C-alpha positions in Angstrom: -0.2 0.0 0.1 1.5 3.2 -1.1 1.2 6.4 1.2 -1.7 7.8 -1.0 -3.5 4.9 -0.2 -3.2 4.5 3.6 -6.6 4.4 5.4 -7.9 7.4 6.4 -10.6 6.0 9.1 -10.0 2.6 10.4 -13.1 1.7 12.9 -12.6 -1.5 15.2 -15.7 -2.9 16.4 -14.8 -4.7 19.5 -13.3 -3.3 22.3 -12.3 -6.6 23.0 -8.6 -8.0 23.8 -8.3 -8.7 20.1 -9.6 -5.2 18.8 -7.6 -3.2 21.6 -4.2 -5.2 20.3 -5.1 -4.1 17.0 -5.8 -0.5 18.0 -2.2 -0.5 20.0 -0.2 -1.6 17.1 -1.9 0.4 14.5 -0.4 3.5 16.8 2.9 1.5 17.3 3.4 1.0 13.5 2.7 4.8 12.9 -0.4 5.1 11.6 -1.9 8.4 12.2 -5.4 8.1 10.9 -8.6 8.4 12.9 -9.0 5.1 14.9 -12.4 4.7 16.7 -12.6 1.9 18.9 -16.4 0.7 19.9 -17.1 -1.4 22.7 -20.4 -2.5 24.3 -18.7 -3.1 27.7 -17.9 0.4 29.8 -14.7 -0.8 30.3 -11.3 -0.5 27.9 -10.5 -4.0 26.8 -9.1 -6.3 29.5 -7.8 -9.6 29.7 -10.7 -12.6 29.9 -8.5 -15.4 31.5 -8.1 -13.9 35.1 -12.2 -14.0 35.2 -12.1 -17.8 35.9 -8.7 -17.9 38.1 -6.9 -14.9 40.1 -10.3 -12.6 39.6 -12.6 -15.1 40.4 -10.4 -16.0 43.8 -10.0 -12.2 44.9 -5.9 -12.3 43.9 -6.5 -9.8 41.2 -8.2 -6.7 40.1 -10.1 -5.8 36.7 -7.4 -2.7 36.2 -5.0 -5.7 36.6 -6.1 -7.0 33.4 -6.4 -3.7 31.1 -4.3 -4.1 28.1 -3.1 -0.7 28.5 -4.1 2.0 31.0 -7.4 3.3 30.6 -5.5 6.9 30.1 -3.6 5.3 26.7 -6.5 5.9 24.4 -6.8 9.6 24.9 -3.2 10.0 24.9 -2.6 8.1 21.6 -6.0 10.1 19.8 -8.1 6.4 19.9 -11.7 7.5 19.7 -12.9 5.5 22.3 -16.5 4.6 23.0 -16.8 2.3 25.5 -20.2 1.4 26.4 -21.4 1.7 23.1 -23.0 -0.9 20.8 -22.7 -1.2 17.0 -25.8 -2.6 15.1 -25.2 -2.7 11.8 -22.3 -2.3 9.0 -23.5 -0.7 5.9 -20.6 -1.8 3.5 -22.0 -0.1 0.5 -21.7 3.6 2.6 -18.7 2.5 4.8 -20.2 3.4 7.8 -20.8 1.5 11.1 -24.4 2.2 12.2 -24.4 2.4 16.4 -27.6 1.6 18.3 -28.3 5.0 18.7 -28.6 5.3 15.2 -25.1 7.5 14.9 -22.8 6.7 11.6 -19.3 6.4 11.8 -17.5 6.1 8.2 -14.6 3.7 7.9 -12.1 2.6 4.8 -11.3 -0.1 6.9 -13.2 -1.8 9.5 -12.2 -4.6 11.9 -14.6 -6.7 13.3 -13.5 -8.1 16.8 -17.3 -8.9 18.5 -16.3 -12.2 19.9 -18.6 -14.4 21.2 -21.6 -15.1 23.7 -22.1 -17.9 25.8 -24.9 -20.6 25.2 -28.0 -20.6 27.4 -29.4 -23.4 29.5 -32.9 -23.5 28.5 -34.2 -25.1 31.6 -36.6 -23.9 34.2 -35.5 -21.7 37.1 -32.4 -20.6 35.4 -33.2 -17.0 36.2 -33.4 -17.6 39.7 -30.5 -15.5 41.9 -27.4 -18.0 42.4 -27.7 -19.2 39.0 -24.6 -17.8 36.7 -22.3 -17.7 34.1 -19.4 -15.9 33.1 -18.5 -13.9 30.4 -17.6 -10.2 31.7 -15.8 -9.1 34.8 -19.2 -8.2 36.1 -20.0 -11.9 36.2 -16.7 -12.9 37.9 -17.5 -10.5 40.9 -21.0 -11.5 41.1 -19.7 -15.2 41.3 -16.9 -14.5 43.9 -19.3 -12.3 46.1 -21.9 -15.5 46.1 -19.6 -18.4 46.1 -17.8 -17.4 49.9 -15.9 -20.2 51.4 -18.1 -23.0 52.3 -20.8 -22.2 49.5 -22.1 -25.0 47.7 -21.5 -24.3 44.2 -22.5 -26.6 41.3 -20.7 -26.3 38.0 -22.6 -27.0 34.8 -20.4 -28.1 32.4 -16.7 -29.3 32.4 -15.1 -27.8 29.5 -12.0 -25.6 30.0 -14.0 -22.4 31.4 -16.0 -25.0 34.1 -13.1 -26.8 34.8 -11.3 -23.5 35.6 -14.1 -22.2 37.8 -14.4 -25.5 39.8 -10.6 -25.4 40.6 -10.6 -21.6 41.3 -14.0 -22.3 43.8 -12.7 -25.0 45.4 -9.5 -23.3 46.0 -11.2 -20.9 47.9 -13.2 -23.5 50.2 -16.3 -23.7 48.1 -18.3 -27.0 48.5 -17.8 -27.9 44.5 -20.4 -30.6 42.4 -19.9 -31.0 38.7 -23.0 -32.0 36.4 -21.4 -32.8 32.7 -23.6 -34.1 29.8 -20.1 -36.3 28.5 -18.3 -39.1 29.9 -15.6 -37.2 31.8 -13.6 -33.8 31.9 -12.7 -32.1 29.0 -14.0 -34.9 26.5 -14.8 -33.1 23.1 -11.4 -30.9 23.8 -8.7 -33.5 24.8 -10.8 -36.9 24.8 -11.5 -39.5 27.2 -7.6 -41.0 28.1 -6.4 -37.3 28.8 -9.8 -36.0 30.5 -9.7 -38.6 32.9 -6.6 -37.1 34.3 -8.0 -34.1 34.6 -11.1 -35.7 36.4 -8.9 -37.9 38.7 -7.2 -34.3 39.7 -10.2 -32.2 40.4 -11.4 -35.4 42.4 -7.9 -35.3 44.4 -8.8 -31.9 45.4 -12.5 -32.6 46.6 -14.9 -31.7 43.6 -17.9 -34.2 43.3 -18.5 -35.3 39.9 -21.4 -36.4 37.8 -20.7 -37.1 34.2 -23.2 -38.4 31.6 -26.1 -36.3 33.2 -27.3 -32.8 32.2 -29.5 -30.6 34.3 -33.4 -30.7 34.2 -34.1 -27.8 36.3 -33.1 -25.3 38.9 -35.5 -25.1 42.3 -35.5 -22.6 44.6 -37.9 -20.3 46.4 -37.1 -16.7 45.5 -33.3 -18.1 45.1 -31.6 -21.1 44.2 -31.5 -24.0 46.5 -31.1 -27.1 44.4 -30.0 -28.5 40.9 -32.0 -31.5 39.4 -30.6 -33.7 36.8 -31.8 -35.5 34.3 -30.5 -38.6 35.7 -32.5 -37.8 39.0 -30.0 -36.4 41.5 -31.0 -33.5 43.8 -28.0 -31.3 44.4 -28.1 -28.7 47.5 -27.0 -25.5 45.8 -26.2 -21.8 47.1 -24.3 -21.2 43.2 -24.5 -22.5 40.1 -22.0 -21.8 37.1 -23.1 -22.5 33.4 -20.7 -23.3 30.9 -22.1 -25.2 28.2 -20.1 -23.3 25.6 -20.6 -20.5 22.8 -21.8 -19.0 19.7 -20.4 -16.3 17.3 -21.5 -13.0 17.7 -22.2 -11.9 13.8 -25.2 -10.0 14.4 -23.4 -6.9 12.8 -22.8 -8.8 9.3 -26.6 -9.1 8.7 -26.9 -8.2 5.5 -23.5 -9.4 4.0 -24.1 -12.8 3.6 -21.5 -13.3 6.6 -23.6 -13.4 9.7 -22.9 -17.4 10.0 -23.3 -19.2 13.0 -19.7 -20.7 12.4 -18.1 -17.6 12.8 -17.8 -14.5 10.2 -15.6 -16.2 7.5 -12.4 -15.1 6.9 -9.3 -15.4 4.2 -5.9 -16.5 5.5 -5.0 -13.0 5.5 -7.9 -12.2 7.9 -9.9 -10.0 5.1 -13.5 -10.8 4.4 -15.0 -11.3 1.0 -16.4 -7.4 1.8 -13.6 -5.7 0.8 -11.8 -3.6 3.4 -13.4 -5.8 6.2 -11.9 -7.7 8.4 -12.7 -10.0 11.7 -10.4 -11.6 14.3 -10.7 -13.1 17.5 -13.7 -15.4 19.0 -15.8 -14.1 16.3 -13.4 -15.1 13.0 -13.8 -18.8 11.1 -10.3 -18.3 9.6 -9.5 -20.3 6.5 -5.9 -21.3 8.2 -3.8 -22.6 5.9 -3.1 -25.6 7.8 -6.0 -26.7 9.5 -8.6 -25.1 7.2 -11.6 -23.2 8.4 -11.8 -22.7 12.3 -12.5 -20.5 15.0 -10.1 -20.2 18.0 -11.3 -18.8 21.6 -7.9 -18.6 22.7 -6.0 -15.5 24.3 -2.8 -16.0 22.5 -4.8 -16.0 19.3 -6.6 -12.5 19.9 -3.5 -10.9 20.5 -1.9 -12.7 17.5 -4.7 -11.8 14.7 -5.0 -8.4 16.5 -1.3 -7.7 15.7 -1.9 -9.5 12.2 -5.1 -7.5 11.2 -3.5 -4.3 12.0 -0.5 -4.6 9.7 -3.0 -5.9 6.9 -5.2 -3.4 7.2 -2.2 -0.9 6.4 -1.3 -3.1 3.5 0.2 -6.2 4.4 -0.6 -9.1 2.2 0.8 -12.0 4.5 -1.0 -14.7 6.3 -2.0 -15.4 9.3 -0.4 -19.1 9.8 0.0 -19.2 13.8 -0.4 -22.6 15.0 -2.1 -21.9 18.0 -1.4 -22.1 21.9 -3.3 -22.3 24.9 -2.6 -22.8 28.1 -5.1 -23.9 31.4 -4.3 -23.3 35.2 -6.4 -25.7 37.5 -5.1 -25.8 41.0 -1.1 -26.4 40.7 -1.1 -27.9 37.1 -0.8 -26.4 33.6 -2.2 -27.6 30.6 -1.0 -26.5 27.4 -1.9 -26.8 23.8 -1.1 -26.6 20.5 -2.4 -27.1 16.9 -6.0 -27.7 16.2 -7.3 -31.5 16.5 -11.1 -31.8 16.8 -10.6 -35.4 15.8 -7.4 -37.7 16.0 -6.6 -41.4 15.0 -3.3 -42.0 16.9 -1.9 -40.4 20.1 1.5 -40.8 21.3 2.3 -40.1 24.8 6.1 -38.7 25.9 5.9 -38.9 29.4 3.2 -40.7 31.5 -0.6 -40.5 31.8 -0.5 -41.9 35.3 2.5 -39.8 36.9 0.4 -36.8 35.8 3.7 -35.7 33.6 3.3 -35.9 29.7 3.2 -34.1 26.3 0.5 -36.3 24.5 0.7 -35.7 20.2 -2.7 -36.3 18.7 -2.0 -37.4 14.8 -4.3 -37.8 12.0 -4.6 -41.3 9.9 -1.8 -40.2 7.8 0.6 -39.7 11.1 0.6 -35.8 10.5 1.0 -34.4 13.9 -2.1 -32.0 14.5 -2.0 -30.9 18.2 0.0 -31.6 21.3 -1.1 -31.5 24.2 1.1 -31.4 27.8 0.3 -31.2 31.6 3.0 -29.9 33.5 5.8 -30.4 30.9 5.3 -27.2 28.4 8.7 -26.8 27.1 7.5 -30.0 24.4 4.4 -28.2 23.3 6.5 -24.7 22.2 9.2 -27.1 20.5 6.2 -28.4 18.5 4.9 -25.7 16.8 7.6 -26.3 13.6 5.9 -29.9 13.4 2.5 -29.0 13.5 3.3 -26.2 10.8 5.0 -28.3 8.3 2.5 -31.0 8.2 5.0 -33.7 8.3 4.5 -37.0 9.5 7.2 -37.7 12.1 8.6 -41.2 13.4 6.3 -42.1 16.4 9.5 -43.2 18.2 11.3 -40.0 18.2 8.0 -38.0 19.3 8.0 -40.9 22.1 11.3 -40.4 22.8 11.9 -37.8 25.7 15.7 -36.9 24.5 14.7 -35.8 21.2 14.4 -32.4 20.3 11.0 -31.9 18.5 12.4 -28.6 16.8 15.1 -31.2 15.0 12.2 -33.6 13.4 11.5 -30.6 11.1 15.1 -30.4 10.1 15.3 -34.0 9.6 18.2 -34.6 12.3 16.0 -36.8 14.3 17.9 -36.1 17.6 
């Protein structure tokens, strides 16, 4: 892009970690045009991982998680419209339409609207004491209700449910889990690794009910018990529902891009509407290695924000990050790289039984698609090159802890 082609006005819809990162990188890259950052929440962009961990346990404040201090946006001439909701875009006129009717013109538009929690549509879900976790306000409300000794039911045992269960158990709550699948984190990690995580939670005193789901919440003016379809009646003061998310795509209505699986974007992160990009949780990215995927990771939000900022300024590079994710539960740290909704073979370095391992998930051609570790983080980072290369490594070398995974890409073995 030549200097004359530089956009005069960039609008970012979604004052999320992804959107906020894009704004900061634009200024870091020397862009001096207008930046409008529109966010439905009243606060500036903040990190969400602490919501289920440090903030939920009362060990951190919201300000600790700010991407930039609240004063940064005015100091860097970013028109920060926090507490403003964008309703629709008009791609023909190059405008974003806010709920109050205001129109904001753009030359480049970045959509980072994220996702929303799926609702559990059962009787009693509106009772005081039934929560879900998406914003820092949710985390504060849960923290205030789930004091030491409180009886808490976590509905769902994906990563959010598992982290909430660990955090609330750590502060002295009596925690019970109700999960529709056969073990913890089943859809993401599969049964073998999931049972390792299940055992860790059981060792910390969490009661767990699998292959069951909530039929209704009961209580006289507030939550008193959870009733499951399997007939269990669980006394409860607090319930936290975490049963997945859906992409917030409504702003793209009329463009053909308001799809339930996320806003489709090319490898460069641009949509099929010229000048309109999408990133973060809402983007269904045509990944050069994995194909179309939607990723809800902290690390992905930051890296997509960085990439999109440069793309809006003219870069044509594709976004091929192999993706990395972590989860802290008690004293254990889970890390993942890559993407493997299914796999055909798992090679383990270390020991599942000893709870110190790195598991390599391979497709039917023997290609490494994802790496998962528990308290063995070095191998996850070193597997990035293998995942990108889409090569079928020797399973014996994967299992050998003395083999440096980075050298397998180079074909050196050890």
